[in-house]
C-alpha positions as CSV (number, residue, x, y, z in Angstrom):
1,M,-1.8,61.7,63.3
2,T,-1.5,58.5,61.7
3,L,1.0,56.3,62.5
4,V,2.5,54.3,59.8
5,L,0.4,52.4,57.6
6,Q,-1.0,49.2,57.6
7,A,-3.2,47.6,55.0
8,G,-6.2,49.6,54.7
9,E,-5.1,52.6,56.7
10,T,-4.2,56.3,55.6
11,I,-1.4,56.8,53.0
12,T,0.9,58.9,55.0
13,R,3.5,59.2,58.0
14,E,4.0,60.8,61.2
15,T,6.8,63.5,61.1
16,F,7.4,63.3,65.0
17,W,7.1,59.4,65.2
18,R,8.8,57.8,68.5
19,I,10.4,61.8,69.1
20,G,7.5,62.1,71.9
21,P,5.8,65.4,72.8
22,V,9.1,66.6,74.4
23,G,11.4,66.1,71.8
24,K,9.2,67.9,70.0
25,A,8.6,70.5,71.8
26,L,12.7,71.1,72.4
27,F,12.8,70.5,68.0
28,Y,10.5,73.7,68.0
29,F,12.1,75.4,70.4
30,L,15.8,74.4,68.3
31,A,14.0,75.2,64.7
32,F,12.5,79.0,66.9
33,L,16.5,79.6,68.0
34,A,18.2,78.7,64.4
35,I,15.8,80.7,62.7
36,A,15.9,84.5,64.9
37,I,20.0,83.9,64.3
38,L,19.4,83.1,60.6
39,L,17.3,86.0,60.4
40,Y,19.6,88.5,62.8
41,G,22.5,87.4,60.8
42,V,21.3,88.3,57.7
43,Y,19.5,91.7,58.7
44,D,23.2,92.4,60.3
45,R,24.9,91.8,57.4
46,F,23.0,93.6,54.8
47,A,22.5,96.3,57.4
48,G,26.3,96.6,57.0
49,Y,25.9,97.5,53.4
50,L,24.4,100.7,54.5
51,R,28.2,101.9,55.9
52,G,29.0,102.0,52.2
53,T,28.7,105.3,49.6
54,D,26.1,105.3,47.7
55,D,26.5,103.8,44.6
56,A,27.5,105.8,41.2
57,V,24.8,103.7,39.6
58,A,21.2,103.2,40.1
59,R,20.7,99.4,40.9
60,L,17.5,99.1,42.3
61,D,15.3,100.8,39.2
62,D,12.7,98.6,38.0
63,L,12.9,96.5,41.0
64,P,10.2,94.2,39.6
65,E,11.9,93.5,36.2
66,R,15.2,92.8,37.9
67,V,14.2,90.2,40.1
68,A,12.2,88.1,37.5
69,S,15.9,88.3,35.3
70,A,17.9,87.7,38.2
71,V,15.6,83.8,39.0
72,K,15.4,83.3,35.3
73,I,19.3,83.6,35.8
74,V,19.8,82.0,38.9
75,L,17.1,79.2,38.0
76,S,18.4,78.2,35.0
77,N,22.3,78.0,36.2
78,E,23.4,79.8,32.7
79,K,26.1,81.2,34.0
80,Q,27.2,78.4,35.6
81,F,26.9,75.9,32.5
82,N,29.0,79.2,30.3
83,R,32.1,77.0,29.3
84,D,31.6,74.2,32.2
85,L,29.1,71.8,31.4
86,Y,30.1,69.7,34.3
87,G,30.4,72.6,36.8
88,G,26.7,73.5,35.4
89,L,25.4,70.5,35.9
90,M,26.6,69.9,39.5
91,H,25.5,73.6,40.4
92,A,22.1,72.8,38.9
93,F,21.7,69.1,40.5
94,I,22.7,70.9,43.8
95,M,20.6,74.1,43.6
96,W,17.6,72.4,42.5
97,G,18.0,69.4,44.7
98,F,18.3,72.1,47.8
99,L,14.9,74.5,46.6
100,T,13.1,71.3,46.5
101,L,14.0,69.9,49.8
102,L,13.5,73.4,51.4
103,I,10.3,73.8,49.6
104,G,9.4,70.2,51.2
105,T,10.2,70.7,54.7
106,T,7.9,74.4,54.3
107,I,5.1,72.5,52.8
108,L,5.3,70.0,55.8
109,M,5.5,73.5,58.0
110,I,2.3,74.4,56.6
111,D,0.5,71.3,56.9
112,M,1.6,70.7,60.3
113,D,1.5,74.2,61.9
114,G,-1.3,75.8,59.7
115,Y,-3.3,73.6,58.2
116,Q,-3.6,71.3,60.8
117,L,-4.1,73.9,63.8
118,V,-6.3,75.9,61.3
119,T,-8.6,72.7,61.4
120,G,-8.4,71.6,64.5
121,L,-9.6,75.3,65.7
122,L,-12.6,74.8,63.6
123,G,-13.4,71.2,64.8
124,E,-11.7,67.8,63.9
125,S,-7.8,68.5,62.7
126,Q,-6.9,67.4,59.2
127,S,-3.9,67.0,57.3
128,F,-3.5,67.3,53.6
129,F,-0.1,65.3,53.8
130,I,-2.5,62.0,52.8
131,G,-3.2,59.6,49.5
132,D,-1.9,60.9,46.3
133,F,-0.4,64.3,48.0
134,Y,2.0,62.3,50.0
135,L,2.8,59.8,47.3
136,S,3.6,62.8,44.7
137,Y,5.3,64.3,47.6
138,S,7.6,61.6,48.4
139,L,8.4,60.9,45.1
140,V,9.2,64.3,43.9
141,M,11.5,64.5,46.7
142,D,13.1,61.2,46.9
143,A,14.1,62.4,43.2
144,L,15.5,65.8,43.6
145,G,16.8,64.3,47.0
146,L,19.1,62.1,45.2
147,L,20.0,64.9,42.3
148,F,21.4,66.7,45.5
149,V,23.1,64.5,46.7
150,V,24.9,63.4,43.5
151,G,25.2,67.3,42.7
152,L,27.4,67.4,46.0
153,G,29.0,64.2,45.2
154,M,30.5,65.5,42.1
155,A,31.5,68.8,44.0
156,I,33.5,66.6,46.0
157,Y,35.2,64.8,43.5
158,R,35.9,67.8,41.7
159,R,37.4,69.1,44.5
160,Y,39.3,66.6,46.3
161,G,39.4,63.6,43.8
162,V,41.1,65.5,40.5
163,R,41.9,68.2,42.9
164,N,40.6,71.1,40.5
165,E,43.3,73.7,40.7
166,R,41.1,76.9,40.7
167,L,39.4,75.7,43.8
168,W,42.6,75.6,45.5
169,D,44.4,79.1,46.5
170,R,45.7,81.4,49.4
171,H,42.2,82.2,50.6
172,T,41.0,78.4,50.5
173,S,39.8,77.5,53.6
174,L,38.3,74.7,56.0
175,E,35.0,76.5,55.3
176,D,34.8,75.6,51.7
177,G,35.1,72.0,52.5
178,A,32.7,72.1,55.7
179,F,30.0,74.1,53.6
180,V,30.1,71.0,50.9
181,W,30.6,68.0,53.2
182,T,27.1,69.8,55.3
183,L,25.5,69.9,52.3
184,F,26.7,66.4,51.7
185,L,25.9,64.7,55.2
186,L,22.2,66.4,55.2
187,G,21.4,64.7,51.5
188,V,22.4,61.2,52.9
189,G,21.5,61.7,56.0
190,G,17.8,62.2,55.0
191,Y,17.6,58.8,53.2
192,L,19.4,57.2,55.6
193,V,16.8,58.5,58.4
194,E,14.2,57.8,55.8
195,G,15.9,54.1,55.4
196,V,15.8,53.6,59.2
197,R,12.0,54.8,59.1
198,I,10.7,52.1,56.6
199,L,12.6,49.3,58.0
200,A,11.3,50.0,61.5
201,T,7.6,50.3,60.2
202,G,8.1,47.0,58.5
203,F,8.3,48.0,54.3
204,P,4.7,49.9,54.0
205,D,3.6,48.9,50.2
206,F,3.1,52.6,49.4
207,E,6.6,53.4,50.4
208,T,8.2,52.0,47.2
209,V,7.3,55.2,46.0
210,S,10.3,56.7,48.4
211,F,12.6,54.4,46.0
212,V,15.9,55.7,47.1
213,G,14.6,55.2,51.0
214,W,13.6,52.1,49.9
215,F,16.5,50.5,48.3
216,V,18.5,52.3,52.1
217,A,16.3,50.2,53.8
218,L,17.3,47.3,51.6
219,V,20.3,47.4,52.5
220,F,20.5,48.0,56.0
221,Q,18.4,44.6,56.2
222,G,20.5,42.5,54.0
223,A,23.4,43.5,56.2
224,G,21.4,42.5,59.1
225,I,19.4,45.6,61.2
226,S,16.0,43.9,62.0
227,Q,13.2,46.0,62.5
228,E,13.5,45.8,66.6
229,L,16.8,47.8,66.4
230,A,15.7,50.2,63.5
231,T,12.8,51.1,65.6
232,T,15.7,51.8,68.6
233,V,17.8,53.6,66.4
234,Y,15.5,55.9,64.5
235,P,14.8,58.8,67.2
236,A,19.0,59.4,67.5
237,A,19.0,59.2,63.6
238,W,16.5,61.6,63.3
239,W,17.7,63.9,66.2
240,S,21.7,63.6,64.3
241,H,19.9,65.0,61.2
242,S,17.7,67.5,62.6
243,L,20.6,69.0,64.7
244,L,22.3,69.1,61.6
245,A,20.1,70.8,59.4
246,L,19.0,73.4,62.5
247,G,22.8,74.1,62.7
248,F,23.5,74.5,58.9
249,V,20.2,77.6,58.9
250,A,22.0,79.4,62.1
251,A,25.4,79.3,60.5
252,V,24.1,80.6,57.1
253,P,24.9,84.3,57.5
254,Y,28.0,83.6,59.4
255,A,29.9,81.9,56.6
256,K,30.0,80.5,52.9
257,P,26.3,79.5,52.8
258,F,25.5,83.4,53.2
259,H,26.6,83.1,49.2
260,M,23.1,81.7,48.4
261,L,21.5,85.4,49.2
262,S,24.3,87.6,48.6
263,S,24.9,86.1,45.2
264,F,21.3,86.4,44.0
265,A,21.0,90.1,45.8
266,N,24.7,91.3,43.5
267,V,22.6,89.2,40.4
268,V,19.4,91.5,40.9
269,T,22.0,94.5,41.5
270,R,23.7,93.9,38.8
271,D,24.8,96.9,35.8
272,E,24.7,95.6,32.3
273,K,27.1,97.7,31.4
274,S,29.4,97.7,34.4
275,G,33.1,97.5,33.3
276,V,32.0,98.7,29.2
277,R,31.6,102.2,30.7
278,L,33.3,103.3,34.4
279,P,31.8,106.0,36.6
280,G,32.8,108.9,36.8
281,V,34.6,110.8,39.4
282,P,32.0,113.5,41.0
283,A,33.0,117.3,40.3
284,D,33.6,117.6,44.0
285,E,35.2,115.2,45.0
286,D,38.9,116.1,46.8
287,P,41.5,115.2,44.6
288,D,43.2,113.6,48.0
289,E,39.5,111.0,49.2
290,I,39.8,110.2,44.9
291,G,39.6,106.4,44.6
292,F,39.8,103.6,47.7
293,T,41.5,105.5,50.8
294,E,39.8,103.2,53.4
295,V,36.8,101.0,53.7
296,E,33.9,103.8,54.0
297,D,35.0,104.6,50.5
298,M,33.6,101.4,49.7
299,S,30.2,101.7,48.1
300,W,27.4,99.1,49.1
301,K,27.0,97.2,45.8
302,Q,31.3,96.9,46.2
303,M,31.0,95.1,49.7
304,L,28.3,92.9,48.4
305,D,30.5,92.1,45.2
306,Q,33.2,90.8,47.9
307,D,30.6,89.1,49.8
308,A,29.2,87.1,46.6
309,C,32.6,86.0,45.7
310,T,32.3,81.8,46.2
311,K,35.8,81.7,45.4
312,C,34.8,79.4,42.8
313,G,38.0,80.8,40.5
314,R,36.6,81.2,37.9
315,C,37.6,84.8,37.1
316,S,41.1,83.6,37.7
317,S,41.1,80.5,35.4
318,V,40.4,83.3,32.7
319,C,42.5,86.1,33.5
320,P,45.5,86.4,30.8
321,A,47.3,88.5,33.5
322,K,47.4,85.7,35.8
323,A,48.0,83.2,33.0
324,S,51.3,85.0,32.3
325,G,53.2,85.1,35.5
326,R,51.4,89.0,36.0
327,P,51.0,89.5,39.8
328,L,47.2,89.2,39.6
329,D,44.4,86.9,40.5
330,P,41.2,88.5,40.9
331,R,39.8,86.6,43.2
332,N,42.3,87.6,45.8
333,V,41.6,91.0,44.9
334,I,38.2,90.9,45.5
335,L,38.8,88.4,48.8
336,D,41.3,90.4,49.9
337,L,39.3,93.7,50.3
338,K,36.4,91.6,51.8
339,N,39.0,89.8,54.6
340,Y,40.4,93.6,55.0
341,R,37.0,95.3,55.3
342,E,35.6,92.4,57.9
343,S,39.0,92.6,59.9
344,V,38.5,96.8,60.3
345,D,34.8,96.0,61.2
346,A,36.3,93.7,64.3
347,G,38.5,96.4,65.0
348,G,41.8,95.3,63.5
349,E,44.4,97.4,61.9
350,T,44.3,100.2,58.9
351,K,46.1,100.7,56.7
352,E,46.6,102.0,52.8
353,I,44.4,99.6,50.5
354,V,46.6,100.3,47.6
355,A,50.0,101.1,47.3
356,D,53.5,100.8,46.0
357,G,55.0,98.3,48.4
358,G,54.1,95.7,50.8
359,A,52.1,97.6,53.4
360,S,49.1,97.9,51.8
361,V,45.9,95.5,51.4
362,I,46.4,95.4,47.2
363,D,49.9,96.1,45.8
364,S,50.0,98.6,42.8
365,R,51.9,96.1,40.5
366,T,48.8,93.9,41.2
367,M,46.7,96.6,39.8
368,E,48.9,97.8,37.2
369,S,48.5,94.2,35.7
370,C,45.0,94.7,34.7
371,M,44.1,94.6,31.0
372,S,40.7,96.2,31.9
373,C,39.5,93.2,29.4
374,M,36.3,92.3,31.8
375,A,37.2,88.1,31.0
376,C,36.5,87.8,34.9
377,M,33.4,89.8,34.5
378,D,32.0,87.4,31.8
379,A,33.4,84.7,33.3
380,C,31.6,85.2,36.6
381,P,28.5,83.3,37.4
382,V,27.2,86.0,40.6
383,D,28.1,89.1,38.1
384,I,30.6,90.8,40.5
385,E,32.0,93.8,38.7
386,H,35.8,93.1,39.1
387,V,36.8,95.9,36.8
388,P,35.4,99.1,38.2
389,Q,36.6,98.3,41.7
390,F,40.3,97.9,40.1
391,T,39.6,101.4,38.2
392,E,38.9,102.8,41.5
393,M,42.5,101.5,43.0
394,N,44.1,102.9,39.8
395,R,43.1,106.2,40.4
396,R,43.9,106.4,44.2
397,L,47.7,105.2,42.7
398,T,47.5,107.8,40.3
399,E,46.3,110.4,42.6
400,M,49.4,109.4,45.1
401,G,51.6,109.4,41.9
402,E,52.5,106.3,41.9
403,M,52.0,105.0,38.4
404,D,53.7,102.8,36.5
405,D,57.0,105.5,35.0
406,N,56.1,104.3,31.4
407,V,52.1,105.2,31.9
408,Q,53.4,108.4,33.5
409,E,55.4,109.2,30.7
410,T,52.7,108.3,27.7
411,M,50.1,110.1,30.0
412,M,52.2,113.4,29.7
413,D,52.5,112.9,25.6
414,V,48.7,112.7,25.7
415,F,48.5,115.9,27.9
416,Q,50.9,117.7,25.7
417,Q,49.8,116.3,22.3
418,G,46.8,114.8,22.2
419,N,48.4,111.5,21.3
420,S,49.8,108.2,23.1
421,F,53.3,108.4,20.2
422,G,54.5,112.4,22.1
423,E,54.2,113.5,18.1
424,P,53.1,116.9,16.9
425,E,49.8,116.9,16.0
426,R,50.4,118.4,13.1
427,K,51.6,114.9,11.9
428,R,48.7,113.0,12.8
429,P,47.5,113.1,9.1
430,D,50.8,112.2,8.0
431,W,49.7,108.9,6.9
432,V,47.3,110.3,4.1
433,E,50.4,111.0,1.8
434,E,51.2,107.6,0.4
435,L,47.0,107.5,-0.9
436,D,46.7,108.4,-4.3
437,F,43.6,109.7,-3.8
438,D,42.3,112.4,-1.2
439,V,41.0,111.8,1.8
440,P,38.0,114.7,2.5
441,D,38.3,116.6,5.9
442,A,35.3,116.8,7.6
443,R,35.6,120.1,8.9
444,D,35.0,121.6,5.3
445,G,31.5,120.1,5.0
446,P,28.6,117.5,5.9
447,V,29.8,114.3,5.5
448,E,27.6,110.9,6.4
449,Y,30.5,109.2,8.0
450,L,32.8,110.9,10.7
451,W,36.2,108.5,10.9
452,Y,37.9,108.8,13.8
453,V,41.1,107.0,12.6
454,G,43.1,106.8,16.2
455,D,46.1,107.3,17.6
456,Y,48.0,104.2,16.4
457,P,46.2,104.1,12.9
458,S,47.8,107.8,12.7
459,Y,51.1,107.6,13.9
460,D,52.7,103.9,14.3
461,E,54.1,102.8,10.8
462,R,52.7,99.3,10.7
463,N,48.9,100.4,12.0
464,R,49.1,103.3,9.2
465,R,48.7,100.7,6.5
466,I,45.9,99.9,8.5
467,A,44.0,103.4,7.8
468,R,45.1,103.6,4.0
469,S,43.3,100.2,3.7
470,V,40.5,101.2,5.8
471,A,40.1,104.4,3.5
472,T,40.7,102.5,0.3
473,I,38.0,100.5,1.0
474,F,35.6,103.5,1.7
475,E,36.5,105.2,-1.4
476,H,36.2,101.9,-3.7
477,A,32.9,101.7,-2.1
478,G,32.2,105.7,-2.8
479,V,31.6,106.4,0.9
480,D,31.1,109.9,1.5
481,Y,33.4,110.4,4.8
482,G,35.8,112.7,6.4
483,I,38.8,112.8,9.0
484,L,39.2,115.6,11.8
485,Y,43.0,115.5,10.5
486,E,44.9,117.2,13.0
487,D,41.8,118.3,15.5
488,E,41.8,114.2,16.5
489,Q,42.5,113.7,19.9
490,N,43.4,110.7,21.7
491,D,39.6,108.6,22.5
492,G,40.8,108.4,26.2
493,N,39.1,104.5,26.6
494,D,42.8,103.6,27.9
495,V,43.8,106.6,29.8
496,R,40.6,106.3,31.5
497,R,41.6,102.7,32.7
498,V,44.8,103.7,33.9
499,G,43.0,106.3,36.3
500,E,43.7,109.2,35.2
501,E,40.3,110.3,35.2
502,G,40.9,114.0,34.7
503,L,42.9,113.9,31.3
504,Y,40.3,111.1,30.4
505,E,37.6,113.8,30.8
506,M,40.0,116.4,29.1
507,L,40.2,114.5,26.3
508,A,36.3,114.0,26.1
509,E,35.2,117.4,26.2
510,D,38.2,118.1,23.1
511,N,36.8,115.7,20.9
512,A,33.1,116.1,22.1
513,A,34.2,119.5,20.8
514,A,35.4,118.6,17.6
515,F,32.7,116.2,16.8
516,E,29.9,119.0,17.2
517,D,31.8,120.8,15.0
518,C,31.1,118.9,12.1
519,E,28.0,117.6,10.6
520,F,27.7,113.8,10.1
521,E,25.3,110.8,10.8
522,T,27.5,108.3,12.1
523,L,30.7,108.0,13.9
524,V,32.8,105.2,12.7
525,C,36.4,104.1,14.3
526,T,39.3,102.3,13.7
527,D,40.2,101.2,17.0
528,P,37.3,98.8,19.2
529,H,38.7,101.0,21.8
530,S,37.4,104.4,20.7
531,Y,34.0,102.6,19.4
532,N,33.4,101.8,23.6
533,T,34.3,105.0,24.6
534,F,32.5,106.8,21.9
535,K,29.3,104.5,22.8
536,N,29.2,103.7,25.9
537,E,31.2,106.1,28.1
538,Y,30.9,109.9,26.5
539,P,27.3,110.4,26.1
540,E,27.5,109.8,30.2
541,L,30.4,111.7,31.0
542,E,29.3,114.5,33.1
543,G,29.6,118.1,31.7
544,V,30.1,116.5,28.0
545,E,26.9,117.5,26.0
546,W,27.6,114.5,23.2
547,N,25.5,112.3,22.1
548,S,23.5,112.0,25.2
549,D,20.1,111.2,23.5
550,G,21.9,108.9,21.3
551,E,21.0,110.5,18.2
552,I,24.6,109.8,16.9
553,D,25.4,106.1,15.6
554,V,28.4,104.9,16.7
555,H,30.0,102.2,15.0
556,H,32.7,100.2,14.3
557,Y,34.7,99.8,10.7
558,T,34.0,96.4,10.1
559,Q,30.0,97.2,10.9
560,V,29.8,99.9,8.4
561,V,32.1,97.7,5.7
562,Q,29.7,94.9,6.1
563,E,26.9,97.3,5.8
564,L,28.4,98.4,2.4
565,A,28.7,94.9,1.2
566,D,25.4,93.9,2.1
567,A,23.9,96.8,-0.2
568,G,26.4,96.0,-2.8
569,A,28.6,98.8,-2.6
570,L,31.7,96.8,-2.3
571,D,31.7,93.8,-5.1
572,L,33.3,91.1,-2.8
573,S,32.7,87.7,-4.8
574,G,33.8,85.9,-1.9
575,T,36.5,83.9,-3.9
576,A,39.2,86.1,-4.5
577,L,41.7,84.6,-1.6
578,D,42.5,81.0,-0.9
579,Y,44.5,81.7,2.2
580,T,43.7,79.6,5.5
581,V,43.1,82.0,8.3
582,T,41.8,82.6,12.1
583,Y,40.3,85.2,13.5
584,H,40.8,86.8,17.1
585,D,37.8,88.4,18.8
586,P,39.3,92.3,20.6
587,C,37.7,92.3,23.9
588,H,36.3,95.8,23.5
589,L,34.4,95.1,20.4
590,G,33.5,91.6,21.1
591,R,33.4,90.7,24.9
592,M,32.1,94.2,25.7
593,N,29.9,95.3,22.7
594,D,28.6,91.9,21.5
595,E,29.9,92.4,17.9
596,F,31.0,88.8,16.4
597,E,29.7,88.1,13.3
598,A,30.3,91.6,11.4
599,P,34.2,90.5,11.3
600,R,33.5,86.8,10.8
601,E,31.4,87.6,7.7
602,L,34.3,90.0,6.3
603,V,36.5,87.1,6.6
604,R,34.1,84.6,4.5
605,R,33.8,87.2,1.5
606,T,37.0,87.6,1.1
607,G,37.0,83.8,0.3
608,A,39.7,83.0,3.2
609,S,39.5,79.9,5.1
610,L,38.3,80.7,8.5
611,H,39.3,78.5,11.6
612,E,38.4,79.2,14.9
613,M,40.3,79.4,17.5
614,P,39.2,77.2,20.8
615,R,38.7,80.5,22.7
616,N,36.8,83.0,20.6
617,R,34.0,85.0,20.2
618,S,33.2,86.3,24.6
619,N,35.7,83.7,25.7
620,S,38.3,85.3,23.8
621,F,42.0,85.7,25.2
622,C,43.4,89.5,25.5
623,C,46.4,90.3,23.6
624,G,47.7,92.2,26.9
625,G,47.2,95.8,24.8
626,G,44.1,97.1,27.2
627,G,44.2,99.1,30.0
628,G,47.6,100.1,29.5
629,G,49.3,97.2,29.1
630,L,50.5,98.4,25.6
631,W,52.7,101.1,27.5
632,M,53.8,98.7,30.4
633,D,56.8,96.1,30.6
634,F,56.0,93.0,32.4
635,D,57.9,90.0,33.3
636,E,55.8,87.7,32.0
637,E,56.2,83.7,30.3
638,P,54.3,83.5,27.7
639,K,53.2,87.1,26.9
640,P,49.9,87.1,26.3
641,S,50.3,87.8,22.6
642,E,52.8,85.0,22.6
643,E,50.0,82.3,24.4
644,R,47.5,83.6,21.8
645,L,49.8,82.9,18.3
646,R,50.6,79.2,20.5
647,E,46.9,78.6,20.5
648,A,46.2,79.9,16.8
649,L,48.9,77.3,15.4
650,E,48.5,74.5,18.0
651,D,44.8,74.0,18.8
652,T,42.9,75.0,15.7
653,D,41.6,72.5,13.6
654,A,43.5,73.6,10.8
655,G,46.7,74.1,13.1
656,N,49.9,74.8,11.4
657,E,47.9,75.2,8.2
658,I,47.1,79.0,9.6
659,E,48.3,81.2,7.4
660,K,47.3,84.5,8.4
661,F,45.8,85.7,12.0
662,V,43.5,88.4,11.3
663,V,42.8,91.2,13.6
664,A,40.4,93.9,14.3
665,C,42.3,96.0,16.7
666,P,45.5,98.7,16.3
667,M,46.4,97.6,19.7
668,C,45.7,93.8,18.7
669,M,48.1,94.3,16.0
670,T,50.8,96.1,17.3
671,M,50.7,93.2,20.4
672,Y,50.8,90.4,17.8
673,E,53.5,91.6,15.8
674,D,55.9,91.8,19.0
675,G,54.6,88.5,20.5
676,R,55.3,87.3,17.0
677,K,59.4,88.4,17.1
678,T,59.2,87.2,20.8
679,G,57.8,84.1,20.1
680,D,59.9,83.1,17.3
681,F,56.5,83.1,15.2
682,E,58.2,85.2,12.3
683,D,58.4,82.6,9.8
684,R,55.1,80.7,10.6
685,I,51.9,83.1,10.8
686,E,51.5,86.5,9.3
687,I,49.8,88.9,11.6
688,V,47.2,90.7,9.3
689,G,44.5,93.7,9.6
690,L,41.1,92.8,8.5
691,S,40.7,96.1,6.6
692,E,44.0,94.5,4.4
693,L,42.8,91.6,3.6
694,L,39.7,93.1,2.2
695,A,41.4,95.8,0.6
696,E,43.7,93.0,-0.9
697,A,40.1,91.1,-1.7
698,L,38.8,94.3,-3.4
699,E,41.9,94.7,-5.9
700,A,41.8,90.9,-6.1
701,D,37.9,90.9,-7.6
702,T,38.9,94.2,-9.6
703,T,41.8,92.8,-11.6
704,A,40.3,89.4,-12.0
705,G,36.9,91.3,-13.8
706,V,39.4,93.4,-15.7
707,V,40.8,90.4,-17.5
708,E,37.7,88.5,-17.4
709,T,36.4,91.7,-19.7
710,G,39.7,91.4,-21.9
711,A,39.0,87.4,-22.4
712,D,35.3,88.2,-23.4
713,A,36.3,91.3,-25.8
714,A,39.2,89.3,-27.7
715,P,36.6,87.7,-29.8
716,A,34.5,90.1,-31.0
717,D,38.0,91.9,-31.8
718,D,39.4,88.9,-34.1
């Protein structure tokens, strides 16, 4: 191979310049050893997942499409950019730079150990690492390598300079810093070696294309380092860089760098509907083994989830339970499970995974704190599925009889009366009595819309106004609808999420039977929680044959009302109300089911001025009522509902001018009415259901229409 250029010589460089044949042989031996350690470690890590149980969801179907989708997600860094421009740029620079350096090293290996070897066997050894290819290669490697170093500098500044809070917690360890610093030293070290080589070889003109290395060489020269000294120290610099690189390669499966592989595998095997619908419990499952009882109960995907965690803390930073002081940090739960699994694998002591008290891996109060809002899963850049693992632990607590006392009492009410209030079934339709029109009974004949009213709109006095306003809208639009009256049961969505799978299945069977006894085209729900479970969970529940083919449309009432408005069935002028309002996205409607626009469009049609809160749409902040939170008492400071109302009044563009806080979920209504009282917001803002706002706008438009008609008629009468 040509040594470094002189004028008129081949444009290239010698890879093993001044290393010698013994050094070259030693390097190849160490490289082979590092790669062997890497491959064995990767095999051992992934083979360990085979100890896990089968996952309840098909994870490897349509694998080519899954891989292609994962490649798009990873290369675009779209999840890293989500709500964090700095973090997105930082990760993109690091990842694209790392991949470029990896590809560049691979190209060099192909030339040296493939192309040159083959051409040598066929005649004269040749290299494609020359001329324009070499110049292009050097330019790209220097440019993307610089991005790599800049990205790592950003990471170091975020971790140690501003000391970003979410990066530091009890699971933060030496390996986290070592990972970043090793990559940084590899990136900077590569330029240092390049600069020493350019100086030692007399600054060949063509090497200006390696603009970073050229700059480093000029700095060395300016610092008084001679060409002879550079030539002398080059082998030491080269070996220092090479040994660090080979050590990093060998360490990948055994430390934090493994996330580069496990994270990609996790994205490939993700379940798009995870958390939106939960896996059921097999019919033949032993009650004593439901949920996590030991490491062997974890599925291979749950183990992969745990290994994919990069400790970035994005899940923790958006968790409403953590923000309110509840004893839950999603990251720590996942990492606690991982550490315990690794401890057991290493022969450590076994203990209860979840229980009431400090002797278990996870304390019961931690799991009871989860609101099942899925903010953690939405924020996770590597698609870790927290909520299903949390639900497994809640199921375990239920089977052990360690459920929260208030929740246990509510579950008994649901079991005995079919509702979470413990009220007689016959009182469920009492809310219709104050209406001046009859609400049709869907059991008496075919209807277009079967309206599932839900527990809170049926029994809670404040939410009964929501039910009446929805009925008023339907009546105004001339909708062909009906309700189930006393045959309606609790939907079971939150019953399932607190771990009562058996009760959930019973409710699903009863409701499905009631639905099947009616003839209708669309099921419409007042509550997003009902909407979610009817749409996503009932069709997949084993033993419940309802809507498995998706022949029945399931809608939230806001979607139906928007369709009615678009069709002209509702005479909303868009000028009836002049309130200044903000809108809260319910977790089960927005983040879980991607319905963001229908409620906003309806608010605008009333004439109200809508101002967005900073945390909106998929980034909405939970009211605190999900996952059974509505039925529990926590010492919270502040309550999620109080924090959300503060945000509405202080962080929106309109600030204190916000008059009404609009909700589209009965549970949200209950939580925010409570937060309005406890947070001392009673004189500052009103909580109003979207259906109430619409009903008021319809009444205002109707009244305005009557007045206008009378005014127009007056001259003719005269």
